[in-house]
Residue, then its C-alpha position, 0 to 999 in steps of 0.5 A: x110794191x109795198x110802198x106803192x100799196x101803202x101810198x094807195x090806202x091814202x086813196x080810200x077817201x076817193x074810191x068813187x072818183x076812182x070808180x068813175x075813172x075806171x068806168x070811163x077808162x073802159x069806154x075810153x079803151x074800147x072806143x080807142x080800139x073801135x077808132x081803129x076797127x072803124x077804118x075797115x069799112x071805109x078802106x073797103x069802099x076806097x079800095x071797091x073791095x068789099x064782098x057783096x053780101x044781100x042777106x043779113x048773115x047769123x051770128x053762129x056762135x063766138x067761134x066765128x065771131x071774126x067772119x061774123x063781123x066782116x059779113x054784117x059789116x060788109x052786108x052794110x056797105x054794099x045795102x048803102x052802094x046799092x040804095x046811096x052810091x059809093x060817094x054816100x057810102x064813104x061818107x057814112x064810113x067817113x063819119x064812123x070814123x070821126x064819131x069812134x074818134x070824138x068818143x074815144x077822146x071824149x072818154x079820155x078827158x072824162x077818164x082824166x077829170x075824174x082821176x084829178x081829184x083822186x090824185x090831188x087829194x091823195x097828194x093833200x092827205x099825204x102832205x099832211x100827215x107828213x106834216x102832222x107826223x112832223x109835228x107829233x114827233x118828238x125833239x129828240x127825233x130833230x137832234x138827229x136828223x137834218x132839217x132839211x132832209x125833213x123839208x125834202x120829204x114833205x116837198x120834194x118826195x112827196x112832189x116825186x111821188x105825184x110824178x110816179x106812183x100817182x101818175x100809175x094810177x091813170x095808167x092802171x086800166x086805161x092802158x092794160x084795156x087798151x091792150x087787151x081790147x087792141x088784141x082782141x082785134x088783132x085776133x079777130x083780123x089774124x090769129x096767125x099774125x097776132x101769135x107770130x108777134x107776141x112771140x117778141x114782146x117778152x124782148x122787151x120785158x127783159x130790156x126793161x126789167x134790166x134797165x130799171x133794177x138800179x133806178x131805185x138806188x140812185x134816186x135814194x141818193x138824189x133824194x139824200x143829197x137834196x136834203x143835206x143842200x137843203x139843210x145848208x140853205x136852211x142853216x145858211x139862212x138862220x146863221x147869216x150874221x154870224x156868216x158874214x161876220x166871221x167872213x165864212x161865205x167861202x166856207x159854206x160855199x164850198x160846203x154847198x158846192x161839193x153838195x150840188x156838186x155830189x147831186x149833179x153826178x148822182x141825177x146825171x147817172x139817174x137821169x141816164x139810166x131813166x133816158x134809155x128807156x124811151x129809146x129802147x121801147x121805141x126801138x123794140x116797138x120799131x122791130x115789131x113793126x118791121x117783123x109785122x110788115x115782113x110776114x103780113x106783106x107775105x100774107x097779102x101778097x104771097x098767101x092771099x090769105x089777109x086782105x089789104x085792108x084788113x093789113x092796114x087796120x091790122x098795122x094801126x092797131x099794131x102800132x095802137x098797141x105801142x102806144x100804152x106799151x111804151x106808158x107802161x113801160x115808162x111808168x115801171x121806171x118811173x114806179x122805181x124812182x117813186x119807190x125811193x121817194x115813198x120810202x123816205x116818206x113813209x120812213x117819217x109816218x112809221x116812226x114811233x115817237x118814244x114820248x108815248x100816250x098814256x093807253x088810259x090817261x087820268x083827266x088833269x086839268x089843274x094843279x093844287x099841291x106840287x111838283x115832284x121830281x123823284x130820284x130822277x136819272x136822264x141821259x141823251x147818249x151814254x153819259x148821265x145829264x141828271x144822276x139821282x136827282x129830287x126836287x120838290x116844288x110847292x104850288x105858289x114856289x118860285x124855285x130856281x135852278x142855277x149852276x155852271x152850263x152842263x150841269x142839266x138847268x135846261x134838261x129839267x125844264x125839257x123833262x117837265x113838259x115831257x119834250x123828253x122821258x125820264x129813264x128812272x125815277x118819276x115826275x109828280x104832279x099832285x102825285x100824278x106820273x105826269x107820263x100819266x097825263x095826256x101830254x096836252x093836258x100836261x102842257x096846257x097846265x104850264x107856261x114856257x118862256x126860252x132864251x131864244x124868243x121863238x117867234x114867226x113870221x105873223x103879226x104881233x096878233x097872229x104871235x100871241x093867238x099862238x098860246x089862246x087862239x080865241x083870244x080877243x084884242x083886249x086879252x091881248x092887250x092886257x097881256x102885252x101890258x103886264x109883259x111891259x110890251x104894250x108901248x113898244x106894240x102900239x107904236x108899230x106902224x099897224x099896231x097889233x097887226x104888223x108883220x114882226x118879220x122871219x123869227x121876229x126879226x124887225x123887233x129888238x132882242x128886248x122887245x122879242x123876249x117880252x113878246x114871248x112873256x105877254x104870249x106866256x101871260x095870255x095863256x094864264x096857265x098855273x105853272x111858268x117854265x122860264x128858261x135863261x129868259x133874261x141871259x141874252x138881253x142888254x141891261x136896260x132890257x133885262x130890267x123891262x123884261x125882269x119887271x114883266x117876269x116878276x108880274x107874270x110869276x105873281x101867284x104861280x108856280x114858278x121854276x126859273x133856270x138862271x144864268x144871271x144870278x141877279x134875276x133870282x134872289x128874291x126866289x122861294x128856294x134856290x137850287x145849285x146843281x153840278x154835273x146833275x146833281x144837287x150840291x146846294x139848296x136854300x134862299x138867297x141869303x142863306x146861301x151867301x152865308x153858307x160860302x159855298x158854290x153859289x157865293x162863289x158864282x154870285x162872287x164871279x157875277x160880282x153881285x153882292 
């Protein structure tokens, strides 16, 4: 139940609705019991079995409350029959029954009305919190997790919590109260019969516990497998061109079907076990009713210690106990199932980020001097990707990082933006360790243009406003002009307000990249990080994008990770990397004259 308690924590803002629900449920349970008890005077009139009581009885303590209630009821029946006749008395008894059932259902609806706000409020807040945590967790977390699994946790797992844990909120007060009030009424009618019945109730408890033991484990396997096939769907949609281009549909179909076969198998085992709940609880209920009929019937027919109408009402009350008892037993299965979903959701919420905000952050909203990488070392797993690397980038400089794939260039971009933290050494901004700055302040000083143009299924206007939420159309048009993107954007069917499709797929590669550059220009940061921003472009697109980059980098400090060396010949400093170390550095002409690694790289790209 520890997961249940953690989920209930989200109910605190809605406790007002919880109290209103409890009050309504108290009256629902009370009138639910009285609805059956109110049948007794009607049956007494029908069977003409009401004992005539001419004087109003006096209350003589709790020990005789049952007898007092019966005498008081007989007194009112006697008064009605003597003054108005039996048919009139019967009409009043029927009106009493209808009134109690009406009030029961009215309070039942009221209780459900209030609990709806609590259930849906908790669901909303829980989903929002999981999304907030999903965005807050470091990028390293998702290199180890399937995206589909994360999607499953925020969708189907939270929905499972609604169907299990949050459904129980409806039962927490109503069903136990209904059982308590009903038992009290049964004890008042016949304590002997009630005690006899409750000898058999522990049997149902043992049966329910036995079936429920394995539900949590089986449910966990189902939800995990659901995350796997959602990941396959996500990967399929993301790589559809490659799958079709390599005729790999069969491979992916087999992977998907293999996952759904496992899901089918696990789901069947879970549903078979869960389906046992209804027949077992119903059989146990009928067994109790059968014992009641035998033992209670002997009290009516043989011992004559129980009136027939009292026995009929008693049977109605016994049946009235079965409904909430079955609901509670069913809820116990739901808790087992919901426990697995809650565990997966809370695993995300309780995951600690290894990118920590400083306890006493240094206020930093501007960039004045330099960026320094001081003897940094970093590794993703076992092998060092960067080893004792030091670079100083003065304000206004353009520094290019070049080298073979795997030399650690992109890792530096990830460390500068604190997507990852160095294991040894430090990165300093104006002499201050970036780990001592607020992450928001640090990233606010940087613009990022990546090799893959990351755009969203929104309009051009919406994509641009990611960089500056309050940007005007004029500011956006100016940024687009700097990025050589204004002309093609205005030529779109609805201009700035044209939806560019999923990942911007309605645009060409060059257009997407220029839009990414325009977004960085709109942010107008003092530091630009360009991670192979032109490597995936054709010659014409590269010329336009490179021109846009040159305009964007004016009067800014830029770190350029370059694959095409033709794009960085004007850099103030070119740093040549190999296996996480600096092997050469200098200006373009200096490095060519040195005829070292850089010269060979240029020669391989046929650049003179």
